[in-house]
N, CA, C and O of each residue as an XYZ file, in Angstrom:
856
protein
N     -12.534     12.237    -23.437
C     -12.505     12.532    -24.862
C     -11.602     11.529    -25.580
O     -10.520     11.199    -25.094
N     -12.046     11.054    -26.720
C     -11.253     10.118    -27.500
C      -9.968     10.779    -28.000
O      -9.849     12.004    -28.045
N      -9.026      9.938    -28.369
C      -7.796     10.448    -28.977
C      -8.124     11.174    -30.277
O      -8.945     10.711    -31.068
N      -7.482     12.301    -30.485
C      -7.725     13.079    -31.693
C      -7.023     12.414    -32.870
O      -5.818     12.168    -32.834
N      -7.795     12.131    -33.911
C      -7.236     11.570    -35.137
C      -7.196     12.661    -36.203
O      -8.154     13.416    -36.376
N      -6.085     12.729    -36.902
C      -5.913     13.769    -37.905
C      -5.747     13.160    -39.289
O      -5.272     12.036    -39.446
N      -6.154     13.938    -40.285
C      -5.933     13.547    -41.677
C      -5.395     14.759    -42.431
O      -5.612     15.902    -42.028
N      -4.695     14.497    -43.521
C      -4.117     15.572    -44.305
C      -5.012     15.966    -45.471
O      -5.617     15.121    -46.131
N      -5.079     17.261    -45.701
C      -5.709     17.811    -46.891
C      -4.623     18.495    -47.705
O      -3.686     19.070    -47.151
N      -4.757     18.426    -49.021
C      -3.787     19.075    -49.905
C      -4.513     20.160    -50.686
O      -5.336     19.881    -51.558
N      -4.190     21.399    -50.350
C      -4.837     22.557    -50.953
C      -4.008     22.994    -52.155
O      -2.829     23.323    -52.023
N      -4.630     22.993    -53.317
C      -3.904     23.347    -54.534
C      -4.129     24.822    -54.853
O      -5.252     25.261    -55.103
N      -3.038     25.565    -54.836
C      -3.036     26.951    -55.257
C      -2.203     27.041    -56.535
O      -1.398     26.148    -56.797
N      -2.372     28.079    -57.323
C      -1.585     28.186    -58.557
C      -0.083     28.120    -58.273
O       0.488     29.027    -57.667
N       0.537     27.041    -58.719
C       1.972     26.885    -58.542
C       2.405     26.440    -57.164
O       3.603     26.405    -56.883
N       1.451     26.092    -56.278
C       1.809     25.729    -54.913
C       0.779     24.781    -54.307
O      -0.425     25.006    -54.429
N       1.251     23.727    -53.656
C       0.386     22.852    -52.870
C       0.647     23.109    -51.389
O       1.795     23.179    -50.952
N      -0.426     23.246    -50.629
C      -0.323     23.479    -49.187
C      -0.896     22.263    -48.471
O      -2.004     21.824    -48.779
N      -0.148     21.721    -47.522
C      -0.594     20.567    -46.752
C      -1.147     21.029    -45.417
O      -0.468     21.727    -44.664
N      -2.375     20.639    -45.127
C      -3.040     21.038    -43.890
C      -3.625     19.803    -43.214
O      -4.334     19.020    -43.845
N      -3.329     19.634    -41.944
C      -3.996     18.605    -41.153
C      -5.308     19.153    -40.608
O      -5.385     20.310    -40.195
N      -6.338     18.312    -40.610
C      -7.597     18.634    -39.946
C      -7.946     17.457    -39.042
O      -7.331     16.394    -39.122
N      -8.937     17.659    -38.184
C      -9.363     16.583    -37.288
C     -10.306     15.658    -38.046
O     -11.275     16.113    -38.653
N     -10.023     14.374    -38.010
C     -10.846     13.392    -38.708
C     -12.066     12.992    -37.887
O     -13.156     12.837    -38.437
N     -11.897     12.826    -36.586
C     -13.004     12.389    -35.720
C     -13.563     13.579    -34.935
O     -13.506     13.606    -33.706
N     -14.097     14.550    -35.655
C     -14.569     15.789    -35.033
C     -15.628     15.520    -33.971
O     -15.653     16.185    -32.936
N     -16.506     14.545    -34.225
C     -17.590     14.270    -33.284
C     -17.061     13.919    -31.894
O     -17.719     14.176    -30.886
N     -15.875     13.333    -31.855
C     -15.305     12.931    -30.571
C     -14.915     14.131    -29.709
O     -14.735     13.995    -28.499
N     -14.783     15.313    -30.334
C     -14.390     16.507    -29.589
C     -15.580     17.244    -28.996
O     -15.402     18.145    -28.176
N     -16.779     16.880    -29.394
C     -17.970     17.585    -28.923
C     -18.341     17.064    -27.539
O     -18.701     15.898    -27.377
N     -18.249     17.941    -26.551
C     -18.567     17.538    -25.179
C     -19.870     18.140    -24.679
O     -20.475     17.618    -23.743
N     -20.314     19.251    -25.301
C     -21.540     19.906    -24.837
C     -22.078     20.785    -25.962
O     -21.571     21.884    -26.188
N     -23.092     20.311    -26.661
C     -23.643     21.057    -27.795
C     -24.299     22.364    -27.372
O     -24.465     23.266    -28.193
N     -24.671     22.476    -26.111
C     -25.320     23.698    -25.643
C     -24.313     24.819    -25.363
O     -24.705     25.970    -25.168
N     -23.035     24.490    -25.343
C     -21.976     25.467    -25.070
C     -21.195     25.678    -26.364
O     -20.461     24.792    -26.800
N     -21.352     26.846    -26.974
C     -20.708     27.100    -28.266
C     -19.189     27.007    -28.175
O     -18.538     26.651    -29.157
N     -18.618     27.316    -27.031
C     -17.168     27.219    -26.882
C     -16.668     25.785    -27.002
O     -15.488     25.556    -27.270
N     -17.566     24.813    -26.803
C     -17.162     23.413    -26.819
C     -17.560     22.687    -28.107
O     -17.447     21.465    -28.198
N     -18.025     23.447    -29.098
C     -18.319     22.886    -30.418
C     -17.112     23.183    -31.308
O     -16.808     24.350    -31.553
N     -16.421     22.157    -31.793
C     -15.114     22.349    -32.445
C     -15.224     22.810    -33.909
O     -14.823     22.095    -34.828
N     -15.769     24.007    -34.104
C     -15.835     24.556    -35.468
C     -14.438     24.774    -36.049
O     -14.265     24.859    -37.265
N     -13.451     24.862    -35.166
C     -12.078     25.143    -35.579
C     -11.391     23.955    -36.234
O     -10.319     24.124    -36.816
N     -11.970     22.754    -36.161
C     -11.237     21.522    -36.433
C     -11.202     21.117    -37.899
O     -10.660     20.062    -38.229
N     -11.773     21.938    -38.794
C     -11.842     21.579    -40.208
C     -11.514     22.813    -41.044
O     -11.342     23.907    -40.506
N     -11.430     22.634    -42.343
C     -11.257     23.748    -43.281
C     -12.620     24.100    -43.850
O     -13.286     23.254    -44.447
N     -13.039     25.352    -43.666
C     -14.328     25.816    -44.144
C     -14.165     26.545    -45.484
O     -13.076     27.025    -45.796
N     -15.242     26.629    -46.278
C     -15.123     27.296    -47.583
C     -14.553     28.711    -47.507
O     -13.764     29.106    -48.366
N     -14.946     29.481    -46.482
C     -14.445     30.857    -46.387
C     -12.950     30.897    -46.118
O     -12.268     31.826    -46.549
N     -12.428     29.886    -45.404
C     -10.990     29.805    -45.167
C     -10.252     29.537    -46.471
O      -9.224     30.153    -46.750
N     -10.780     28.624    -47.257
C     -10.185     28.335    -48.556
C     -10.275     29.550    -49.466
O      -9.322     29.866    -50.178
N     -11.430     30.239    -49.448
C     -11.590     31.427    -50.273
C     -10.598     32.517    -49.909
O     -10.008     33.142    -50.790
N     -10.409     32.749    -48.603
C      -9.440     33.753    -48.179
C      -8.036     33.344    -48.580
O      -7.260     34.178    -49.046
N      -7.692     32.065    -48.406
C      -6.358     31.588    -48.768
C      -6.079     31.818    -50.249
O      -4.996     32.273    -50.617
N      -7.045     31.508    -51.089
C      -6.869     31.712    -52.534
C      -6.736     33.197    -52.857
O      -5.911     33.582    -53.686
N      -7.538     34.025    -52.210
C      -7.462     35.465    -52.451
C      -6.081     35.998    -52.057
O      -5.476     36.771    -52.799
N      -5.593     35.587    -50.902
C      -4.270     36.030    -50.448
C      -3.196     35.615    -51.447
O      -2.348     36.419    -51.835
N      -3.243     34.358    -51.855
C      -2.212     33.830    -52.747
C      -2.209     34.552    -54.102
O      -1.150     34.821    -54.669
N      -3.394     34.857    -54.604
C      -3.506     35.403    -55.949
C      -3.404     36.928    -56.002
O      -3.081     37.483    -57.052
N      -3.676     37.621    -54.876
C      -3.822     39.075    -54.967
C      -2.951     39.896    -54.020
O      -2.719     41.073    -54.295
N      -2.464     39.335    -52.928
C      -1.730     40.146    -51.959
C      -0.222     40.070    -52.199
O       0.326     39.008    -52.491
N       0.424     41.212    -52.068
C       1.871     41.295    -52.097
C       2.346     41.480    -50.658
O       2.094     42.514    -50.040
N       3.027     40.478    -50.138
C       3.472     40.503    -48.746
C       4.980     40.303    -48.683
O       5.562     39.621    -49.526
N       5.602     40.903    -47.679
C       7.039     40.755    -47.475
C       7.298     40.469    -46.004
O       6.373     40.434    -45.191
N       8.559     40.267    -45.677
C       8.922     39.991    -44.285
C       8.679     41.187    -43.380
O       8.706     41.049    -42.157
N       8.442     42.355    -43.959
C       8.104     43.530    -43.156
C       6.645     43.533    -42.710
O       6.266     44.317    -41.841
N       5.820     42.658    -43.300
C       4.406     42.605    -42.958
C       4.189     41.670    -41.776
O       4.582     40.503    -41.805
N       3.555     42.205    -40.738
C       3.259     41.447    -39.528
C       1.774     41.100    -39.557
O       0.926     41.992    -39.531
N       1.457     39.809    -39.610
C       0.094     39.318    -39.844
C      -0.374     38.509    -38.649
O       0.391     37.723    -38.089
N      -1.634     38.696    -38.252
C      -2.255     37.817    -37.266
C      -3.553     37.259    -37.848
O      -4.351     37.994    -38.430
N      -3.751     35.948    -37.684
C      -5.038     35.346    -38.021
C      -5.797     35.118    -36.726
O      -5.330     34.395    -35.845
N      -6.963     35.732    -36.610
C      -7.806     35.645    -35.420
C      -8.798     34.497    -35.582
O      -9.427     34.359    -36.632
N      -8.938     33.674    -34.543
C      -9.777     32.493    -34.679
C      -9.227     31.594    -35.763
O      -9.957     31.154    -36.650
N      -7.917     31.320    -35.687
C      -7.208     30.700    -36.804
C      -7.639     29.271    -37.080
O      -7.561     28.822    -38.223
N      -8.091     28.542    -36.066
C      -8.430     27.141    -36.316
C      -7.217     26.394    -36.847
O      -6.184     26.334    -36.181
N      -7.335     25.826    -38.039
C      -6.246     25.061    -38.638
C      -5.207     25.946    -39.310
O      -4.157     25.457    -39.726
N      -5.487     27.257    -39.423
C      -4.455     28.215    -39.795
C      -4.174     28.403    -41.261
O      -3.138     28.968    -41.612
N      -5.067     27.945    -42.150
C      -4.759     27.991    -43.579
C      -4.459     29.396    -44.102
O      -3.400     29.586    -44.700
N      -5.336     30.400    -43.910
C      -5.009     31.723    -44.464
C      -3.713     32.303    -43.908
O      -2.923     32.881    -44.655
N      -3.488     32.154    -42.610
C      -2.252     32.664    -42.031
C      -1.031     31.978    -42.614
O      -0.024     32.628    -42.896
N      -1.117     30.675    -42.794
C      -0.001     29.927    -43.374
C       0.281     30.397    -44.791
O       1.443     30.510    -45.182
N      -0.750     30.669    -45.560
C      -0.544     31.168    -46.922
C       0.140     32.532    -46.891
O       0.977     32.821    -47.745
N      -0.209     33.374    -45.914
C       0.514     34.643    -45.763
C       1.991     34.384    -45.505
O       2.849     35.081    -46.047
N       2.293     33.384    -44.680
C       3.687     33.038    -44.430
C       4.391     32.569    -45.690
O       5.552     32.909    -45.916
N       3.703     31.796    -46.505
C       4.287     31.334    -47.762
C       4.521     32.488    -48.737
O       5.361     32.395    -49.632
N       3.769     33.576    -48.553
C       3.982     34.773    -49.370
C       5.097     35.650    -48.811
O       5.459     36.649    -49.433
N       5.647     35.299    -47.655
C       6.783     36.010    -47.122
C       6.554     36.768    -45.839
O       7.510     37.299    -45.274
N       5.320     36.844    -45.348
C       5.018     37.645    -44.161
C       5.415     36.919    -42.877
O       5.598     35.702    -42.859
N       5.543     37.708    -41.795
C       5.684     37.165    -40.447
C       4.278     36.938    -39.896
O       3.443     37.842    -39.929
N       4.015     35.736    -39.390
C       2.642     35.334    -39.089
C       2.493     34.883    -37.648
O       3.335     34.166    -37.108
N       1.389     35.325    -37.034
C       0.946     34.813    -35.742
C      -0.426     34.176    -35.927
O      -1.331     34.790    -36.492
N      -0.575     32.950    -35.453
C      -1.855     32.250    -35.474
C      -2.446     32.326    -34.074
O      -1.791     31.949    -33.102
N      -3.680     32.813    -33.963
C      -4.301     33.020    -32.655
C      -5.620     32.276    -32.562
O      -6.412     32.273    -33.504
N      -5.849     31.648    -31.422
C      -7.119     30.966    -31.163
C      -7.275     30.854    -29.648
O      -6.307     30.994    -28.902
N      -8.508     30.601    -29.205
C      -8.748     30.438    -27.769
C      -8.633     28.988    -27.346
O      -8.640     28.684    -26.153
N      -8.524     28.080    -28.327
C      -8.484     26.657    -28.028
C      -7.051     26.140    -28.147
O      -6.466     26.222    -29.227
N      -6.470     25.610    -27.070
C      -5.075     25.148    -27.125
C      -4.829     24.058    -28.157
O      -3.786     24.044    -28.811
N      -5.795     23.133    -28.307
C      -5.605     22.056    -29.275
C      -5.582     22.602    -30.700
O      -4.794     22.148    -31.529
N      -6.443     23.573    -30.983
C      -6.421     24.205    -32.307
C      -5.053     24.814    -32.580
O      -4.502     24.647    -33.668
N      -4.502     25.520    -31.595
C      -3.187     26.144    -31.788
C      -2.098     25.095    -32.001
O      -1.205     25.289    -32.826
N      -2.165     23.990    -31.265
C      -1.166     22.927    -31.442
C      -1.177     22.416    -32.877
O      -0.124     22.260    -33.495
N      -2.371     22.156    -33.405
C      -2.456     21.611    -34.764
C      -2.079     22.678    -35.782
O      -1.417     22.377    -36.775
N      -2.494     23.925    -35.548
C      -2.112     25.007    -36.462
C      -0.596     25.152    -36.518
O      -0.031     25.361    -37.591
N       0.064     25.044    -35.368
C       1.522     25.094    -35.353
C       2.132     23.946    -36.142
O       3.100     24.143    -36.876
N       1.572     22.747    -35.996
C       2.028     21.605    -36.785
C       1.834     21.878    -38.272
O       2.699     21.558    -39.088
N       0.704     22.468    -38.616
C       0.441     22.765    -40.022
C       1.451     23.753    -40.595
O       1.885     23.615    -41.739
N       1.822     24.749    -39.798
C       2.846     25.687    -40.255
C       4.149     24.940    -40.522
O       4.788     25.153    -41.552
N       4.541     24.072    -39.603
C       5.791     23.330    -39.778
C       5.728     22.380    -40.963
O       6.738     22.164    -41.633
N       4.558     21.808    -41.233
C       4.399     20.945    -42.411
C       4.710     21.689    -43.701
O       5.098     21.087    -44.703
N       4.534     23.005    -43.663
C       4.793     23.833    -44.839
C       6.082     24.643    -44.697
O       6.268     25.675    -45.342
N       6.971     24.137    -43.825
C       8.307     24.715    -43.629
C       8.256     26.157    -43.131
O       9.079     26.984    -43.524
N       7.294     26.451    -42.270
C       7.152     27.782    -41.698
C       7.246     27.723    -40.181
O       6.887     26.724    -39.559
N       7.732     28.805    -39.604
C       7.672     28.994    -38.161
C       6.691     30.139    -37.891
O       6.981     31.294    -38.203
N       5.557     29.825    -37.325
C       4.546     30.848    -37.024
C       4.481     31.065    -35.520
O       4.652     30.125    -34.744
N       4.235     32.293    -35.114
C       3.955     32.555    -33.720
C       2.581     32.015    -33.353
O       1.671     32.017    -34.181
N       2.425     31.556    -32.123
C       1.153     31.017    -31.645
C       0.691     31.849    -30.454
O       1.435     32.033    -29.490
N      -0.540     32.351    -30.524
C      -1.064     33.238    -29.480
C      -2.385     32.687    -28.961
O      -3.382     32.661    -29.682
N      -2.385     32.246    -27.702
C      -3.594     31.728    -27.067
C      -4.331     32.909    -26.439
O      -3.901     33.437    -25.414
N      -5.443     33.323    -27.054
C      -6.217     34.469    -26.568
C      -7.699     34.238    -26.838
O      -8.079     33.690    -27.873
N      -8.509     34.655    -25.910
C      -9.967     34.699    -26.067
C     -10.336     36.136    -26.402
O      -9.888     37.060    -25.723
N     -11.150     36.343    -27.441
C     -11.513     37.716    -27.832
C     -12.142     38.475    -26.677
O     -11.987     39.692    -26.581
N     -12.853     37.774    -25.797
C     -13.565     38.443    -24.708
C     -12.625     38.996    -23.649
O     -12.999     39.870    -22.867
N     -11.409     38.483    -23.629
C     -10.424     38.946    -22.641
C      -9.082     39.221    -23.323
O      -8.029     39.033    -22.714
N      -9.115     39.658    -24.558
C      -7.903     39.806    -25.368
C      -6.962     40.814    -24.715
O      -7.343     41.958    -24.468
N      -5.728     40.382    -24.436
C      -4.818     41.235    -23.677
C      -3.592     41.682    -24.457
O      -2.878     42.581    -24.012
N      -3.333     41.076    -25.609
C      -2.138     41.439    -26.366
C      -2.250     42.870    -26.880
O      -3.299     43.279    -27.377
N      -1.167     43.622    -26.756
C      -1.152     44.991    -27.263
C      -0.359     45.133    -28.544
O      -0.131     46.252    -29.005
N       0.068     44.020    -29.133
C       0.885     44.109    -30.350
C       0.065     44.653    -31.509
O      -1.135     44.398    -31.615
N       0.734     45.407    -32.378
C       0.089     45.986    -33.553
C       0.471     45.167    -34.783
O       1.606     44.712    -34.920
N      -0.500     44.994    -35.666
C      -0.296     44.168    -36.852
C      -0.638     44.955    -38.116
O      -1.528     45.806    -38.124
N       0.103     44.640    -39.189
C      -0.175     45.262    -40.486
C      -1.398     44.642    -41.149
O      -2.106     45.307    -41.904
N      -1.641     43.373    -40.865
C      -2.796     42.659    -41.413
C      -3.464     41.876    -40.300
O      -2.803     41.168    -39.541
N      -4.799     42.011    -40.207
C      -5.603     41.177    -39.323
C      -6.542     40.350    -40.191
O      -7.296     40.903    -40.991
N      -6.500     39.034    -40.040
C      -7.324     38.119    -40.826
C      -8.444     37.561    -39.957
O      -8.218     37.162    -38.814
N      -9.658     37.536    -40.514
C     -10.816     36.976    -39.801
C     -11.627     36.167    -40.807
O     -12.428     36.721    -41.560
N     -11.416     34.868    -40.813
C     -12.042     33.998    -41.796
C     -13.275     33.312    -41.217
O     -13.159     32.374    -40.428
N     -14.450     33.784    -41.611
C     -15.739     33.209    -41.212
C     -15.859     33.025    -39.705
O     -16.328     31.991    -39.231
N     -15.433     34.034    -38.961
C     -15.526     33.981    -37.504
C     -16.509     35.017    -36.957
O     -16.692     35.117    -35.744
N     -17.143     35.788    -37.846
C     -18.034     36.864    -37.397
C     -19.496     36.463    -37.597
O     -20.271     37.185    -38.226
N     -19.856     35.310    -37.056
C     -21.217     34.806    -37.234
C     -22.075     34.954    -35.983
O     -23.286     34.737    -36.033
N     -21.460     35.320    -34.864
C     -22.187     35.427    -33.600
C     -22.268     36.897    -33.190
O     -21.259     37.471    -32.782
N     -23.445     37.519    -33.289
C     -23.553     38.947    -32.934
C     -23.082     39.261    -31.522
O     -22.689     40.396    -31.251
N     -23.110     38.293    -30.619
C     -22.665     38.533    -29.242
C     -21.146     38.719    -29.174
O     -20.647     39.449    -28.318
N     -20.422     38.068    -30.066
C     -18.964     38.103    -30.026
C     -18.365     39.151    -30.945
O     -17.235     39.588    -30.726
N     -19.097     39.561    -31.965
C     -18.535     40.478    -32.956
C     -17.999     41.781    -32.355
O     -16.956     42.252    -32.807
N     -18.658     42.389    -31.360
C     -18.090     43.620    -30.794
C     -16.704     43.426    -30.186
O     -15.879     44.338    -30.239
N     -16.435     42.253    -29.608
C     -15.098     41.991    -29.073
C     -14.070     41.979    -30.210
O     -12.968     42.509    -30.074
N     -14.454     41.363    -31.330
C     -13.556     41.325    -32.471
C     -13.331     42.730    -33.018
O     -12.226     43.069    -33.440
N     -14.391     43.548    -33.008
C     -14.250     44.930    -33.443
C     -13.259     45.707    -32.590
O     -12.525     46.552    -33.103
N     -13.234     45.426    -31.291
C     -12.270     46.082    -30.412
C     -10.843     45.684    -30.768
O      -9.933     46.511    -30.732
N     -10.657     44.420    -31.110
C      -9.324     43.966    -31.520
C      -8.928     44.643    -32.828
O      -7.787     45.078    -32.979
N      -9.858     44.736    -33.769
C      -9.571     45.455    -35.005
C      -9.056     46.864    -34.699
O      -8.081     47.320    -35.296
N      -9.713     47.538    -33.777
C      -9.365     48.922    -33.463
C      -8.047     49.033    -32.713
O      -7.238     49.918    -32.991
N      -7.837     48.126    -31.757
C      -6.703     48.263    -30.843
C      -5.410     47.654    -31.355
O      -4.329     48.055    -30.924
N      -5.499     46.688    -32.273
C      -4.315     45.911    -32.642
C      -3.885     46.096    -34.084
O      -3.090     45.310    -34.598
N      -4.398     47.120    -34.742
C      -3.975     47.379    -36.114
C      -2.924     48.482    -36.117
O      -3.056     49.488    -35.420
N      -1.886     48.275    -36.907
C      -0.821     49.265    -37.029
C      -1.304     50.425    -37.904
O      -2.249     50.257    -38.675
N      -0.678     51.590    -37.797
C      -1.049     52.708    -38.681
C      -0.976     52.295    -40.153
O       0.023     51.740    -40.610
N      -2.050     52.577    -40.876
C      -2.114     52.189    -42.281
C      -2.369     50.715    -42.519
O      -2.270     50.241    -43.651
N      -2.705     49.970    -41.439
C      -2.909     48.531    -41.565
C      -4.199     48.162    -42.276
O      -5.017     49.018    -42.614
N      -4.356     46.867    -42.492
C      -5.501     46.360    -43.256
C      -6.131     45.169    -42.538
O      -5.469     44.419    -41.820
N      -7.420     45.028    -42.758
C      -8.198     43.930    -42.186
C      -8.812     43.146    -43.336
O      -9.379     43.730    -44.260
N      -8.701     41.830    -43.281
C      -9.276     40.973    -44.314
C     -10.275     40.037    -43.661
O      -9.925     39.274    -42.760
N     -11.531     40.097    -44.119
C     -12.624     39.290    -43.566
C     -13.226     38.467    -44.703
O     -13.447     38.987    -45.796
N     -13.492     37.188    -44.448
C     -14.163     36.353    -45.454
C     -15.351     35.643    -44.836
O     -15.344     35.316    -43.649
N     -16.378     35.403    -45.652
C     -17.571     34.683    -45.185
C     -18.417     34.287    -46.394
O     -18.293     34.896    -47.457
N     -19.276     33.273    -46.247
C     -20.146     32.839    -47.341
C     -21.498     33.564    -47.302
O     -22.549     32.923    -47.300
N     -21.466     34.867    -47.271
C     -22.635     35.751    -47.130
C     -23.391     35.466    -45.828
O     -24.428     34.801    -45.815
N     -22.839     35.986    -44.754
C     -23.506     35.907    -43.459
C     -24.041     37.286    -43.093
O     -23.313     38.278    -43.104
N     -25.323     37.324    -42.773
C     -25.963     38.597    -42.433
C     -25.270     39.262    -41.240
O     -25.039     40.471    -41.249
N     -24.940     38.470    -40.213
C     -24.313     39.033    -39.017
C     -22.976     39.685    -39.346
O     -22.611     40.706    -38.762
N     -22.253     39.090    -40.283
C     -20.961     39.655    -40.678
C     -21.153     40.980    -41.393
O     -20.503     41.972    -41.062
N     -22.050     40.996    -42.379
C     -22.313     42.218    -43.134
C     -22.771     43.346    -42.213
O     -22.257     44.463    -42.278
N     -23.725     43.044    -41.372
C     -24.296     44.097    -40.528
C     -23.261     44.655    -39.563
O     -23.202     45.865    -39.345
N     -22.441     43.777    -38.981
C     -21.450     44.295    -38.053
C     -20.398     45.129    -38.772
O     -20.047     46.212    -38.304
N     -19.891     44.643    -39.900
C     -18.867     45.399    -40.620
C     -19.382     46.764    -41.048
O     -18.652     47.755    -40.994
N     -20.636     46.815    -41.472
C     -21.205     48.095    -41.889
C     -21.276     49.062    -40.713
O     -20.876     50.219    -40.839
N     -21.777     48.602    -39.582
C     -21.923     49.494    -38.427
C     -20.568     49.870    -37.849
O     -20.382     51.004    -37.406
N     -19.615     48.939    -37.845
C     -18.299     49.211    -37.292
C     -17.537     50.202    -38.162
O     -16.917     51.135    -37.651
N     -17.585     50.000    -39.481
C     -16.809     50.854    -40.382
C     -17.325     52.288    -40.368
O     -16.545     53.226    -40.537
N     -18.613     52.466    -40.171
C     -19.188     53.812    -40.162
C     -18.638     54.659    -39.015
O     -18.669     55.888    -39.080
N     -18.134     54.005    -37.964
C     -17.605     54.731    -36.809
C     -16.085     54.881    -36.860
O     -15.498     55.521    -35.989
N     -15.449     54.298    -37.871
C     -13.990     54.283    -37.930
C     -13.530     54.928    -39.238
O     -14.331     55.176    -40.139
N     -12.227     55.193    -39.325
C     -11.663     55.789    -40.522
C     -11.057     54.697    -41.405
O      -9.847     54.472    -41.417
N     -11.937     54.038    -42.135
C     -11.535     52.956    -43.016
C     -12.266     53.100    -44.343
O     -13.384     53.612    -44.393
N     -11.624     52.644    -45.422
C     -12.389     52.402    -46.632
C     -12.446     50.895    -46.869
O     -11.676     50.136    -46.282
N     -13.353     50.477    -47.722
C     -13.634     49.052    -47.868
C     -13.837     48.693    -49.327
O     -14.498     49.413    -50.076
N     -13.256     47.565    -49.719
C     -13.532     46.942    -51.004
C     -14.063     45.544    -50.728
O     -13.629     44.880    -49.786
N     -15.000     45.103    -51.552
C     -15.563     43.764    -51.399
C     -15.330     42.991    -52.694
O     -15.623     43.477    -53.787
N     -14.801     41.786    -52.549
C     -14.512     40.925    -53.685
C     -15.285     39.612    -53.513
O     -15.728     39.279    -52.414
N     -15.438     38.887    -54.601
C     -16.056     37.559    -54.560
C     -15.037     36.541    -55.052
O     -14.464     36.687    -56.132
N     -14.821     35.514    -54.247
C     -13.891     34.443    -54.587
C     -14.677     33.146    -54.720
O     -15.338     32.710    -53.777
N     -14.600     32.537    -55.891
C     -15.267     31.252    -56.117
C     -14.357     30.125    -55.625
O     -13.159     30.122    -55.908
N     -14.929     29.167    -54.887
C     -14.148     28.021    -54.420
C     -14.934     26.740    -54.648
O     -16.162     26.742    -54.721
N     -14.196     25.656    -54.757
C     -14.784     24.326    -54.852
C     -14.283     23.495    -53.691
O     -13.101     23.528    -53.349
N     -15.195     22.748    -53.089
C     -14.865     21.908    -51.940
C     -15.256     20.467    -52.238
O     -16.349     20.202    -52.738
N     -14.358     19.540    -51.927
C     -14.684     18.128    -52.050
C     -15.347     17.631    -50.772
O     -15.140     18.190    -49.695
N     -16.137     16.587    -50.899
C     -16.761     15.920    -49.748
C     -17.670     16.845    -48.950
O     -17.748     16.735    -47.726
N     -18.362     17.762    -49.640
C     -19.338     18.614    -48.978
C     -20.654     18.533    -49.742
O     -20.693     18.103    -50.895
N     -21.736     18.957    -49.076
C     -23.040     18.916    -49.727
C     -23.101     19.866    -50.915
O     -23.741     19.569    -51.924
N     -22.427     21.017    -50.790
C     -22.364     21.985    -51.882
C     -20.929     22.028    -52.395
O     -20.035     22.453    -51.663
N     -20.687     21.606    -53.621
C     -19.300     21.574    -54.108
C     -18.735     22.944    -54.441
O     -17.515     23.102    -54.482
N     -19.595     23.955    -54.683
C     -19.112     25.275    -55.075
C     -19.698     26.345    -54.158
O     -20.866     26.289    -53.774
N     -18.864     27.312    -53.820
C     -19.267     28.397    -52.927
C     -18.790     29.731    -53.485
O     -17.764     29.820    -54.160
N     -19.574     30.768    -53.180
C     -19.153     32.137    -53.449
C     -18.781     32.756    -52.108
O     -19.628     32.920    -51.230
N     -17.523     33.092    -51.965
C     -17.017     33.640    -50.716
C     -16.797     35.143    -50.884
O     -16.184     35.592    -51.852
N     -17.308     35.902    -49.926
C     -17.186     37.354    -49.964
C     -15.973     37.768    -49.129
O     -15.817     37.367    -47.976
N     -15.137     38.570    -49.743
C     -13.893     39.030    -49.131
C     -13.995     40.539    -48.920
O     -14.177     41.292    -49.877
N     -13.879     40.974    -47.678
C     -13.885     42.402    -47.345
C     -12.450     42.825    -47.029
O     -11.810     42.276    -46.133
N     -11.969     43.790    -47.767
C     -10.653     44.362    -47.509
C     -10.839     45.784    -46.991
O     -11.274     46.675    -47.720
N     -10.502     45.977    -45.718
C     -10.633     47.287    -45.071
C      -9.246     47.869    -44.851
O      -8.355     47.209    -44.316
N      -9.080     49.116    -45.274
C      -7.796     49.805    -45.161
C      -7.947     50.979    -44.206
O      -8.840     51.814    -44.348
N      -7.048     51.017    -43.230
C      -7.063     52.150    -42.302
C      -6.579     53.401    -43.009
O      -5.574     53.373    -43.720
N      -7.300     54.502    -42.811
C      -6.930     55.772    -43.410
C      -6.077     56.549    -42.410
O      -6.538     56.896    -41.322
N      -4.840     56.816    -42.789
C      -3.947     57.507    -41.864
C      -3.919     59.003    -42.148
O      -3.218     59.749    -41.464
């Protein structure tokens, strides 16, 4: 595999700029297109990640008492924004290189984030979190049930789950079926985002906020 080259992105939020490194030579990381685990979807900032980050910055009130985990964090943007809002943050991914860069990104923004190397299929951590973040990671129906188990097992009493996606059928269908079996209520918001250097400059990102009923 070629040496990983990184470039900086500057995410502008109201009153705050966030610096995020992404992988510049993503193609060099692809070793087997037939194996989804080896396709580096984690190596860039996706519209749903930006949408969640903006939603967090503009709407969530977080303090140091809030324990947050971002699942499938990739470059870690939403989790880092939670840290900038004052929360204690853990960035989790199954890919060690993703976690290394996410940790660098936290430090670029003067944050110390916990790093958790876990695969959803064998998730072993028993820690409970006040917030679980899932940014555009619920696109594979085969994997969604594993994520649902983490939602159930790793949320603190009264905790909340935040999911973002650019209208994915698999995400909607899983959240609907999962919530019907659990004691949660749900609000859905729409966050408009603009992306540079993409085929579509504007996206509508759907944000699901699920609150555990205690």
